[in-house]
N, CA, C and O atoms as CSV, one atom per row, in Angstrom:
chain,resi,resn,atom,element,x,y,z
A,1,UNK,N,N,9.206,0.677,-3.923
A,1,UNK,CA,C,8.760,1.167,-2.936
A,1,UNK,C,C,7.596,1.207,-2.928
A,1,UNK,O,O,7.190,1.182,-4.090
A,2,UNK,N,N,6.612,1.271,-2.047
A,2,UNK,CA,C,5.329,1.148,-1.805
A,2,UNK,C,C,5.221,2.530,-1.548
A,2,UNK,O,O,5.905,3.084,-0.687
A,3,UNK,N,N,4.062,3.350,-2.537
A,3,UNK,CA,C,3.769,5.015,-2.497
A,3,UNK,C,C,3.842,5.101,-1.187
A,3,UNK,O,O,4.768,5.758,-0.711
A,4,UNK,N,N,2.881,4.456,-0.314
A,4,UNK,CA,C,2.635,5.012,1.640
A,4,UNK,C,C,3.778,4.930,1.781
A,4,UNK,O,O,4.069,6.004,2.307
A,5,UNK,N,N,4.819,4.271,1.647
A,5,UNK,CA,C,6.158,4.031,2.335
A,5,UNK,C,C,6.929,5.341,1.597
A,5,UNK,O,O,7.625,5.942,2.415
A,6,UNK,N,N,6.961,5.830,0.457
A,6,UNK,CA,C,7.593,6.568,0.628
A,6,UNK,C,C,6.893,8.085,0.850
A,6,UNK,O,O,7.609,9.066,1.053
A,7,UNK,N,N,5.910,8.150,0.811
A,7,UNK,CA,C,5.587,9.291,1.241
A,7,UNK,C,C,5.839,9.510,2.755
A,7,UNK,O,O,6.340,10.469,3.342
A,8,UNK,N,N,5.420,8.514,3.143
A,8,UNK,CA,C,6.126,8.598,4.994
A,8,UNK,C,C,7.335,9.278,5.283
A,8,UNK,O,O,7.644,10.147,6.098
A,9,UNK,N,N,8.080,8.506,4.193
A,9,UNK,CA,C,9.484,8.997,4.262
A,9,UNK,C,C,9.735,10.348,3.762
A,9,UNK,O,O,10.291,11.190,4.467
A,10,UNK,N,N,9.423,10.537,2.809
A,10,UNK,CA,C,9.592,12.498,2.382
A,10,UNK,C,C,9.022,13.003,3.330
A,10,UNK,O,O,9.727,13.899,3.795
A,11,UNK,N,N,7.933,12.862,3.951
A,11,UNK,CA,C,7.222,14.213,5.094
A,11,UNK,C,C,7.778,13.579,6.298
A,11,UNK,O,O,7.398,14.299,7.222
A,12,UNK,N,N,8.510,12.566,6.803
A,12,UNK,CA,C,9.353,11.875,8.050
A,12,UNK,C,C,8.001,12.151,9.073
A,12,UNK,O,O,7.860,13.083,9.864
A,13,UNK,N,N,7.147,11.129,8.815
A,13,UNK,CA,C,6.243,10.856,9.789
A,13,UNK,C,C,6.267,8.997,9.443
A,13,UNK,O,O,6.527,8.450,8.372
A,14,UNK,N,N,6.009,8.553,10.364
A,14,UNK,CA,C,5.484,6.990,10.515
A,14,UNK,C,C,3.940,6.449,10.113
A,14,UNK,O,O,2.798,6.879,10.277
A,15,UNK,N,N,4.612,5.139,9.428
A,15,UNK,CA,C,3.005,4.945,8.893
A,15,UNK,C,C,1.681,4.624,10.252
A,15,UNK,O,O,0.511,4.945,10.045
A,16,UNK,N,N,2.061,4.061,11.384
A,16,UNK,CA,C,1.216,4.762,12.464
A,16,UNK,C,C,0.830,5.959,12.452
A,16,UNK,O,O,-0.333,6.104,12.074
A,17,UNK,N,N,1.488,7.046,12.781
A,17,UNK,CA,C,0.990,8.318,12.110
A,17,UNK,C,C,-0.329,8.246,11.460
A,17,UNK,O,O,-1.478,8.190,11.898
A,18,UNK,N,N,0.264,8.269,10.099
A,18,UNK,CA,C,-0.794,8.215,8.798
A,18,UNK,C,C,-1.895,7.023,8.845
A,18,UNK,O,O,-2.970,7.016,8.247
A,19,UNK,N,N,-1.471,6.204,9.539
A,19,UNK,CA,C,-2.791,5.272,9.947
A,19,UNK,C,C,-3.776,5.604,10.836
A,19,UNK,O,O,-4.951,5.322,10.600
A,20,UNK,N,N,-3.211,6.542,12.480
A,20,UNK,CA,C,-4.291,7.029,12.690
A,20,UNK,C,C,-4.988,8.061,12.099
A,20,UNK,O,O,-6.155,8.227,12.455
A,21,UNK,N,N,-4.295,9.101,10.905
A,21,UNK,CA,C,-5.081,10.477,10.354
A,21,UNK,C,C,-5.915,9.610,9.169
A,21,UNK,O,O,-6.934,10.256,8.925
A,22,UNK,N,N,-5.879,8.720,8.566
A,22,UNK,CA,C,-6.665,8.030,7.947
A,22,UNK,C,C,-7.574,7.201,8.996
A,22,UNK,O,O,-8.419,6.519,8.415
A,23,UNK,N,N,-7.592,7.129,9.990
A,23,UNK,CA,C,-8.551,6.225,10.467
A,23,UNK,C,C,-8.537,4.485,10.572
A,23,UNK,O,O,-9.428,3.771,11.031
A,24,UNK,N,N,-7.680,4.217,10.192
A,24,UNK,CA,C,-7.276,2.741,10.177
A,24,UNK,C,C,-6.489,2.523,11.335
A,24,UNK,O,O,-5.976,3.408,12.021
A,25,UNK,N,N,-6.393,0.874,11.581
A,25,UNK,CA,C,-5.391,0.614,12.657
A,25,UNK,C,C,-4.350,0.441,11.760
A,25,UNK,O,O,-4.658,0.173,10.598
A,26,UNK,N,N,-3.031,0.550,12.096
A,26,UNK,CA,C,-1.540,0.271,12.358
A,26,UNK,C,C,-1.186,-1.349,11.395
A,26,UNK,O,O,-0.332,-1.545,10.530
A,27,UNK,N,N,-1.950,-2.055,11.823
A,27,UNK,CA,C,-1.495,-3.740,11.408
A,27,UNK,C,C,-2.401,-3.874,10.108
A,27,UNK,O,O,-2.349,-4.862,9.376
A,28,UNK,N,N,-3.241,-2.775,9.890
A,28,UNK,CA,C,-4.199,-2.992,8.597
A,28,UNK,C,C,-3.317,-1.936,7.702
A,28,UNK,O,O,-3.334,-2.178,6.496
A,29,UNK,N,N,-2.511,-0.743,8.142
A,29,UNK,CA,C,-1.669,-0.235,7.379
A,29,UNK,C,C,-0.531,-0.805,6.682
A,29,UNK,O,O,-0.202,-0.528,5.529
A,30,UNK,N,N,0.115,-1.722,7.557
A,30,UNK,CA,C,1.174,-2.895,7.333
A,30,UNK,C,C,0.851,-3.772,6.323
A,30,UNK,O,O,1.645,-3.877,5.388
A,31,UNK,N,N,-0.201,-4.449,6.331
A,31,UNK,CA,C,-1.020,-5.339,5.269
A,31,UNK,C,C,-1.000,-4.798,4.164
A,31,UNK,O,O,-0.639,-5.501,3.221
A,32,UNK,N,N,-1.386,-3.338,3.897
A,32,UNK,CA,C,-1.469,-2.618,2.451
A,32,UNK,C,C,-0.355,-2.548,1.950
A,32,UNK,O,O,-0.119,-2.951,0.811
A,33,UNK,N,N,0.444,-2.066,2.665
A,33,UNK,CA,C,1.978,-1.403,2.515
A,33,UNK,C,C,2.973,-2.898,1.676
A,33,UNK,O,O,3.721,-2.930,0.699
A,34,UNK,N,N,2.417,-4.129,2.798
A,34,UNK,CA,C,3.107,-5.281,2.236
A,34,UNK,C,C,2.183,-5.859,1.242
A,34,UNK,O,O,2.371,-7.066,1.093
A,35,UNK,N,N,1.259,-5.370,0.531
A,35,UNK,CA,C,0.827,-5.776,-0.679
A,35,UNK,C,C,-0.428,-6.946,-0.578
A,35,UNK,O,O,-0.733,-7.719,-1.486
A,36,UNK,N,N,-1.164,-6.849,0.974
A,36,UNK,CA,C,-1.590,-8.232,1.528
A,36,UNK,C,C,-2.901,-8.210,1.084
A,36,UNK,O,O,-3.525,-9.107,0.517
A,37,UNK,N,N,-3.372,-6.733,1.501
A,37,UNK,CA,C,-4.535,-6.438,2.051
A,37,UNK,C,C,-4.452,-5.240,0.817
A,37,UNK,O,O,-3.518,-4.525,0.453
A,38,UNK,N,N,-6.295,-5.398,0.208
A,38,UNK,CA,C,-5.943,-3.690,-0.579
A,38,UNK,C,C,-7.009,-3.073,-0.001
A,38,UNK,O,O,-7.929,-3.861,0.218
A,39,UNK,N,N,-7.231,-1.887,0.344
A,39,UNK,CA,C,-8.129,-0.932,0.964
A,39,UNK,C,C,-9.098,-0.909,-0.077
A,39,UNK,O,O,-8.878,-1.109,-1.272
A,40,UNK,N,N,-10.117,-0.667,0.429
A,40,UNK,CA,C,-11.625,-0.196,0.176
A,40,UNK,C,C,-11.503,0.794,-0.735
A,40,UNK,O,O,-10.355,1.188,-0.532
A,41,UNK,N,N,-11.956,1.450,-1.613
A,41,UNK,CA,C,-12.661,2.895,-2.597
A,41,UNK,C,C,-12.320,3.958,-1.117
A,41,UNK,O,O,-11.335,4.629,-0.811
A,42,UNK,N,N,-13.335,3.771,-0.595
A,42,UNK,CA,C,-13.433,5.034,0.588
A,42,UNK,C,C,-11.905,5.356,0.844
A,42,UNK,O,O,-11.270,6.265,0.310
A,43,UNK,N,N,-11.222,4.012,2.188
A,43,UNK,CA,C,-10.156,4.175,2.602
A,43,UNK,C,C,-9.329,4.190,1.351
A,43,UNK,O,O,-8.437,3.570,1.930
A,44,UNK,N,N,-8.897,4.332,0.291
A,44,UNK,CA,C,-8.234,4.923,-0.792
A,44,UNK,C,C,-7.845,6.104,-1.288
A,44,UNK,O,O,-6.800,6.497,-1.806
A,45,UNK,N,N,-9.412,6.856,-0.903
A,45,UNK,CA,C,-9.882,7.971,-1.347
A,45,UNK,C,C,-9.212,8.613,-0.149
A,45,UNK,O,O,-8.099,9.098,-0.352
A,46,UNK,N,N,-9.690,8.684,0.987
A,46,UNK,CA,C,-9.216,9.006,2.294
A,46,UNK,C,C,-7.403,8.904,2.371
A,46,UNK,O,O,-6.693,9.805,2.818
A,47,UNK,N,N,-7.135,8.195,2.076
A,47,UNK,CA,C,-5.577,8.461,1.441
A,47,UNK,C,C,-5.233,9.673,0.629
A,47,UNK,O,O,-4.267,10.391,0.885
A,48,UNK,N,N,-5.875,9.822,-0.133
A,48,UNK,CA,C,-5.461,10.550,-1.410
A,48,UNK,C,C,-5.812,11.818,-0.669
A,48,UNK,O,O,-5.277,12.883,-0.979
A,49,UNK,N,N,-6.436,11.753,0.014
A,49,UNK,CA,C,-7.347,12.925,0.966
A,49,UNK,C,C,-6.183,13.556,1.375
A,49,UNK,O,O,-5.516,14.519,0.997
A,50,UNK,N,N,-6.124,12.493,2.514
A,50,UNK,CA,C,-4.414,13.141,3.564
A,50,UNK,C,C,-3.493,13.161,3.280
A,50,UNK,O,O,-2.581,13.515,4.028
A,51,UNK,N,N,-3.310,12.733,1.894
A,51,UNK,CA,C,-1.908,13.232,1.560
A,51,UNK,C,C,-1.481,14.321,0.548
A,51,UNK,O,O,-0.387,14.414,-0.010
A,52,UNK,N,N,-2.599,15.156,0.417
A,52,UNK,CA,C,-3.154,15.613,-0.770
A,52,UNK,C,C,-2.339,15.480,-2.423
A,52,UNK,O,O,-1.592,16.144,-3.141
A,53,UNK,N,N,-2.945,14.368,-2.422
A,53,UNK,CA,C,-2.584,13.976,-3.993
A,53,UNK,C,C,-1.494,12.877,-3.947
A,53,UNK,O,O,-1.325,12.198,-4.960
A,54,UNK,N,N,-0.817,12.675,-2.954
A,54,UNK,CA,C,0.531,12.339,-3.046
A,54,UNK,C,C,0.813,10.817,-3.421
A,54,UNK,O,O,1.691,10.324,-4.129
A,55,UNK,N,N,-0.364,10.169,-2.615
A,55,UNK,CA,C,-0.766,8.479,-2.906
A,55,UNK,C,C,-2.103,9.089,-3.660
A,55,UNK,O,O,-2.608,10.209,-3.583
A,56,UNK,N,N,-2.368,8.272,-4.191
A,56,UNK,CA,C,-3.518,8.487,-5.492
A,56,UNK,C,C,-4.509,7.331,-4.958
A,56,UNK,O,O,-3.950,6.367,-4.435
A,57,UNK,N,N,-5.770,7.319,-5.023
A,57,UNK,CA,C,-6.362,6.043,-4.886
A,57,UNK,C,C,-5.996,4.832,-5.646
A,57,UNK,O,O,-5.840,3.677,-5.248
A,58,UNK,N,N,-5.858,5.528,-7.250
A,58,UNK,CA,C,-5.197,4.777,-8.244
A,58,UNK,C,C,-4.109,3.848,-7.812
A,58,UNK,O,O,-4.075,2.625,-7.947
A,59,UNK,N,N,-2.727,5.089,-6.960
A,59,UNK,CA,C,-2.223,4.020,-6.150
A,59,UNK,C,C,-1.851,2.712,-5.845
A,59,UNK,O,O,-0.935,2.006,-6.265
A,60,UNK,N,N,-2.962,2.480,-4.827
A,60,UNK,CA,C,-3.454,1.773,-4.086
A,60,UNK,C,C,-4.400,0.889,-4.430
A,60,UNK,O,O,-4.677,-0.083,-3.728
A,61,UNK,N,N,-4.922,1.139,-5.455
A,61,UNK,CA,C,-5.598,0.246,-6.167
A,61,UNK,C,C,-5.565,-1.085,-6.769
A,61,UNK,O,O,-6.204,-2.136,-6.717
A,62,UNK,N,N,-4.169,-0.410,-7.583
A,62,UNK,CA,C,-3.789,-0.830,-8.535
A,62,UNK,C,C,-2.315,-2.051,-8.201
A,62,UNK,O,O,-1.928,-2.971,-8.922
A,63,UNK,N,N,-1.724,-1.547,-6.732
A,63,UNK,CA,C,-0.536,-1.800,-6.333
A,63,UNK,C,C,-0.750,-2.961,-6.161
A,63,UNK,O,O,0.117,-3.646,-6.703
A,64,UNK,N,N,-1.733,-3.700,-5.504
A,64,UNK,CA,C,-1.924,-5.027,-5.609
A,64,UNK,C,C,-1.684,-5.988,-6.403
A,64,UNK,O,O,-0.762,-6.798,-6.305
A,65,UNK,N,N,-2.763,-5.917,-7.479
A,65,UNK,CA,C,-2.678,-6.079,-8.893
A,65,UNK,C,C,-1.530,-6.481,-9.053
A,65,UNK,O,O,-1.170,-7.658,-9.051
A,66,UNK,N,N,-0.664,-5.233,-9.250
A,66,UNK,CA,C,0.846,-5.402,-9.844
A,66,UNK,C,C,1.321,-6.061,-9.530
A,66,UNK,O,O,1.968,-6.746,-10.322
A,67,UNK,N,N,1.353,-6.395,-7.834
A,67,UNK,CA,C,2.512,-7.156,-6.969
A,67,UNK,C,C,1.875,-8.732,-7.356
A,67,UNK,O,O,2.698,-9.647,-7.330
A,68,UNK,N,N,0.897,-8.967,-7.598
A,68,UNK,CA,C,-0.092,-10.200,-7.670
A,68,UNK,C,C,0.263,-10.901,-9.077
A,68,UNK,O,O,-0.111,-12.039,-9.358
A,69,UNK,N,N,0.918,-10.203,-9.800
A,69,UNK,CA,C,0.882,-10.447,-11.254
A,69,UNK,C,C,2.662,-11.123,-11.103
A,69,UNK,O,O,2.994,-11.875,-12.019
A,70,UNK,N,N,3.306,-10.955,-10.424
A,70,UNK,CA,C,4.762,-11.387,-10.248
A,70,UNK,C,C,4.575,-12.893,-10.214
A,70,UNK,O,O,3.506,-13.299,-9.759
A,71,UNK,N,N,5.527,-13.828,-10.659
A,71,UNK,CA,C,5.440,-15.423,-9.590
A,71,UNK,C,C,5.811,-15.399,-8.859
A,71,UNK,O,O,6.836,-14.816,-8.506
A,72,UNK,N,N,4.766,-16.359,-8.045
A,72,UNK,CA,C,5.623,-16.677,-6.875
A,72,UNK,C,C,6.751,-16.910,-6.569
A,72,UNK,O,O,7.484,-16.585,-7.503
A,73,UNK,N,N,7.462,-17.431,-5.492
A,73,UNK,CA,C,8.986,-18.472,-5.588
A,73,UNK,C,C,8.567,-19.815,-5.977
A,73,UNK,O,O,9.268,-20.651,-6.547
A,74,UNK,N,N,7.288,-19.941,-5.589
A,74,UNK,CA,C,6.996,-21.307,-5.694
A,74,UNK,C,C,6.968,-21.770,-7.037
A,74,UNK,O,O,7.365,-22.910,-7.274
A,75,UNK,N,N,6.501,-20.948,-8.053
A,75,UNK,CA,C,6.058,-20.637,-9.382
A,75,UNK,C,C,7.324,-20.560,-10.313
A,75,UNK,O,O,7.361,-21.158,-11.388
A,76,UNK,N,N,8.205,-19.902,-9.908
A,76,UNK,CA,C,9.448,-19.562,-10.499
A,76,UNK,C,C,10.286,-20.748,-10.677
A,76,UNK,O,O,10.854,-21.073,-11.719
A,77,UNK,N,N,10.318,-21.704,-8.932
A,77,UNK,CA,C,11.178,-22.437,-8.977
A,77,UNK,C,C,10.978,-23.909,-9.797
A,77,UNK,O,O,11.851,-24.666,-10.224
A,78,UNK,N,N,9.395,-24.040,-9.862
A,78,UNK,CA,C,9.012,-24.879,-11.032
A,78,UNK,C,C,9.292,-24.679,-12.470
A,78,UNK,O,O,9.756,-25.509,-13.251
A,79,UNK,N,N,8.885,-23.257,-12.744
A,79,UNK,CA,C,9.496,-23.243,-14.106
A,79,UNK,C,C,11.256,-23.440,-14.413
A,79,UNK,O,O,11.801,-23.673,-15.492
A,80,UNK,N,N,11.809,-23.275,-13.215
A,80,UNK,CA,C,13.623,-23.261,-13.692
A,80,UNK,C,C,13.450,-24.726,-13.696
A,80,UNK,O,O,14.455,-25.129,-14.281
A,81,UNK,N,N,12.614,-25.913,-13.312
A,81,UNK,CA,C,13.192,-27.233,-13.543
A,81,UNK,C,C,13.202,-27.948,-14.817
A,81,UNK,O,O,13.721,-29.062,-14.895
């Protein structure tokens, strides 16, 4: 589970509310949580500040890298043949 999503569940707030607090759009927040976008360092630091360190900038900046290192479904299918 993405650290942002976990934080929101633990605190009982919505992604939309957190995105408003951070100063980003809800669609951009969704892209970050799904691993499609990586926030800038400034935005990542704002997440860290607004979550009291529960979501660190490091969490956000390496999450996409971790996710992209997994083989895609099409690549897995090719290697299975």
